[in-house]
N, C-alpha and C positions, 0 to 999 in steps of 0.2 A: 326581259326588262333590262335596259342598260343602266349604267351607273348614274346617268342624269335623272332617270325617272324612278329609280329605286328609292324607296322611302324608309327612313330609319326614325323611330320615335323614341323620345326619352321617357322617363318614368311617368310624366304627366300626359303623355300621348301627343306632345307637340311634334309636328312633322319637321324635324330639323333639316332634312335634305331639301325640302321644298322651300323653307325659309332661306336657306343658304343660296340655292340656285337663283331664286328671285332677287335676293339682295345683290348677287354678283351681276345679274342681268341689269338691274337698275343702275349700278355703278358704271357698267360698260356703256349703257345707253347715254347716261349723263355726260360721260367723257366724249362720246361721239358728237353730242350737241355742242360742247365747248370747243372742240377741235374743228368743227365744220366751218366752211366759209360763211361770212355774214349773208343773211338771206332777207332781212327785213324789207329792203326797198324793192327788190324784184318780185318777191312774193306779194307784197302789197299791190304792186302794179298789175300783177296777174289777176288777183282777186277783185280789184277795182275795175277790171275790164279795160285796162289801158295798154295791154299787150306785154308779153314776156317771152323770153327765149324758149321756155318749156313750161310744162305744167308742174306746179309744186306737188310734192309727194308727202302723204301721211300714212305710215304703215303701223305706227304704234297704236293699234286698236286690238289689244291682245288680252285674252282672258288669263286669269291666274293659273288655270290648269294648263294652258298652252305654255306659259312661262315655266311652270314646274317641269314640263316635259322637255322643252327645247331651250330653256333659258340661256345656257352657255352658247349654243349655236346661234340663237337669235341675237345675243349680244354682239357676236362677231359680225353678223349680217348688218346690224345697225351701224357698227363701226366702219364697215366698208361702204355702206349706203345710208348715210344719215338722213333722217327726216328733214324736210325743208322748213318745218315750223314746229313750234312747241305748244302743246295743249296741256294746261295745268289745272287740276282741280285742287282746291285747298284741303279737301278731305274727301274720303270715299263717298260717293253720292248716295249709295244705298244705305250706308251706315249713318251718314249725316254728321253735322257738327256736334262734337261731344263737349258741351260747355261744362262749367263748374257744377259739381254734384252728380254728373253723369258717369256711369261706369264705363271705362275704356273697353273697346272691342278690338280684338286681334284681327286685323283685316285679312291676313293671309289664311289664318285658320277659318275665319268666317266664310271665305270663298273657295276653300278646298275641302271642307268637311261639312257634315250636317251642322247647321247653326241657326239660332233664332236670336233676335234682339229687337229692341224698341228704339225708335229715333226720337229726336227732340220734339217732333210734331205729335207724337203719341201713336204713330203707325207702327205696328209690329211686322217684322220681316222674317222670312225664312229662306235659307239656301239649302238646296238638296245636293248631296255629294255627287259630283259628276255633272252638275248643272252649271249654268253661266248666269251671273247676276243674282238677283234675289226677287222675291215675290211678296207682296203684302199678304199677311195671314190674319190680321185683325185691324180694325179701323176704329179710331177714337171718337168720331162724330157719327154715332149710329142713329141719332134722332135729332131732328131740327130743333127740338126744345132745348138742346144743349148749345145752340149756336151762340147766344149772347155771352154765356160764360166762356166758351172757347175763344171768341174774338177778343174778349176782355183780358183773358189770362194766359192763353196757351199759344198764341201765334208768336213765333220767334222774332227777334229784333234783327232785321236785315242791316241795321246801321252799325252793328257791333264790329269794329275793325278786327277783333280777334278771329272772326270767321275766315279771314283771308290770310292769316299768319302762316298757314302751311304752304302757301304759294310764294311767299316772299323770297325764300332762298333761290328758287328757280328763276323768279323774275329778275332778281338782282344779278344773277350770274349770266342769264341768257337773254333777258329782255332788250338790252341795248343793241344787240346785233342780230338776234333771231326774231322772226315774225312770231309774236306771242299771243296766244288765245287763252283768255280766262274763262273758266267753265262755271256755269250755274245750272245745275240739272233740275228736272221736274218743274217746268215753268209754271203752268196754270192748270191745265187739264190733268196732267199726271199727279200733281199734288192734290188736286180736288178729289180724284177717285181714290187716291191713297187715304184720304180722310173719310170718305163716305162709303167706299167699296164700289167696284165697277158697276154692278147691277143697279145699285141705288143711284149712282151718278147718272146713268142713262135715263132712269125714271124721273130724276129730279128736274131735268130740263123741261119736262112736260108738267109735272105736278107741283113743283115748288120753285118757280123761276125767281121770285123775289129773294128767297133765301140763297139761291145759287148766285145771284148777282152780288149779294152782300159778302158771301164767302170769297168769290172771285175778286172782289175789290180789295179785300184784305190780303189775298195772295199776291195780287198785283202790286200793292204798296210794298210788300216784302221784296218782291223781285226788283222793283225800281230802286229801292234803297240799296240792295246788293249790287246792282249795276253801278250805282253812284259810287259805292265804295271801291269797286274795281277802277272806275274812271279817275279817282283821285290818286291812283298809283301811276308812276311813270312807266312808259314803254309797253303798255297793254294795247294791242292792235285791234283785237276783236273779242266780243262776248259771244259765248256759245251756250245756247240753252236748248232744252229738249221738251217736246210734247208729242208723243206718238199718237197720230190721228188716223192712220190707215190700217186696214186689214190687207191681206194679200190681194183682195179684189177691189175694194172701194173705200171711201171715207166711212168712218164709223157712225157719223151722224149726218143729217142732211146739210148740204152747204149753206142753205139759208139759216139754219139754226146755228151753225158754226159762226156765221157772220154776226148774228145777233148777240152771241155771248162772248166772242173772242176777238174779232177783227180789230176793234178799237183798242182793246186792252193790249194786244201785241204792238199796235202803233205806238202806244205810250212807252212800251219797253224799248222799241227801236229808237224812238226819239231821245230817250235818256242816254242810250249808248252813243248816238250820233252827237249829242250835246257835248260829250267828253272826247269827241274825235275818234271813237271806236266804231268799227263795223259790227254788224249783227249777223251771226250764223245760227240758223234754225234747223234743228234735227227733228225729223218726223218720219218714222218707219212706215212701210206699206205704200199703198196706192193713194197718194195725196194729189193726184193730177188736178182734181176739181178745185183745189184751193191754192195752187201755186201762184196763179195770178193775184189772188187776194193777199198772199204773203208778200209778194213784190210790192203791191200797193201799200201794204202796212210798213214798208221800209226794210224788209229783210234783204240782206246783201249776199248771203251765201246759203244755199239750200242743200241739206244733207239728209239722208244718205243715198237717195235715188236707187232703190233696190231694183235690179233688172228683172227679178222674178215677179215683181208687182206692177211695174210700169214699163211702157214702151219708151225706151230712152231716146229713140229717134224722134218720136212724137214730142217728148218733152223738149228736146233740143230745137225742133222746128218751131215750137210755139213760144219758147221762153229764152232761147239762146241769145246772148247779147244783152238781155235785160237783167240778168242776175248771174252770179257765179255758181257753179255746180260743185258738189263734193260727193264722194262715194262712188257708186256705179260699178264696183268690182264685186261679183257675187260671192259673199261669204258662204252661202248655202251650197254652192257647187264646187268650191275649191278642193274639197276633200275627195271628190270623185273624178276630177279632171286629170288629164295627163299634163306633164310640163308644157308640151306644145300648145295644148288648149289654154293653159294659163296665160302663156305669152299672147295668144290670139285674143283672149278676153281683154287684156290690158290694152292692146293695140286698138281694138274696136272702141273701147271707152274713150281713149284719147281722140280718135278720129271723129267720134260722134259728139262728145261733150266739150272737148278742149280745142283742138286745132282750128275749127272754123270760127272760133270766138276769141282769138288772141291768147289761147291757153288759159282762159278764165275757168279752170277746172282743177280742183284739188283731188288728185288721184288717191283713192283710199278704198279699202274694203267697205262694203255697205253695212257691215256691222262687225261684231267681234270675230276675230280669227279663232276658229275652233281647234281644240287639241287633237282632233283626228286628222288634220291636214298633214299629208306626208311632208317631211322636211324638204325633199327635192322640189315640191311645189312652192314652198315658201322661198327657197333660194331663187327659183325662176321668177316668182312674183317680185322680189326685190330687184333682180336684174332688169326685168322688163319695165318696171315703173321708172327706173333711173336711166334706161337706155332709150332716150327719145331722140 
């Protein structure tokens, strides 16, 4: 174990080396963004399918464990090869907004150690040491008899401007010159099953459609209000939201049912973003081929993350290229096992399939979080290949 990955704890068990490495990385990354050439206009042209000299690059899709292992080296890589855009979330999505009266959560400890917490929606989350992200472990809306009280008293207020306060420093510093994406995670389905539990959520579409519609309407109102708050800030170019709909094989519900419950609601979200002059970027892992056309019809401008393990990217490009901008496409699941040469080939193939034929309307990015097991030489090659177009 080298000096970057070695961990030293104080008397309270806080991992001081991980905290320090991640803090140094963030400072180095921020400096790389400030020093980089302005990107707003050409990245906008690329993602609006108006043509650009190359594909924009987004590689800051990093887990805390990866930063704890390679933070200093990654900081230098980003300084040499800055991302072409800035994605900012005002608070850690899995932890959520910590309003008045809520106990603070140490984000780095929560995502590098065993941890549990409850968010403002009442969903309890757990992180396993060595894992990435977090998983709901308890749900607040266990019975539909609780719905009236929940809607009346427990749905957070998306209009609260304090929610976006954490993003303001980055926006003020980088927004005027860098293509800026504001993030609002857990759009509708992810928040819905976080409240009900995954198994109950799937049953609810069949057994309790009236209650599902009522809850989704409340979640939609929250999302629209949050998008409106982003829109009232200067220099925000795109809204990024997430709703994972695909397994590795197919959509998790029938496309017809998806359209019944979600298509019009996503349209309302994209309409609100467009009303404020912002594009709309939609993240959904897995095989979502069956609804890409519906997402385009709903007004989605950028589709992420196009996992090559789950979908045939050539088929996606043939069917939808030129109708929407693509993002992702670089296999996070295989990077750990590839040789550097294979990494370079993976990047080149993605550009040739998703970007070059469509005026470079493709945001090169890993299709999900970069894992801590990826060899450093593969990360170096990834950065070099993405920027060497």
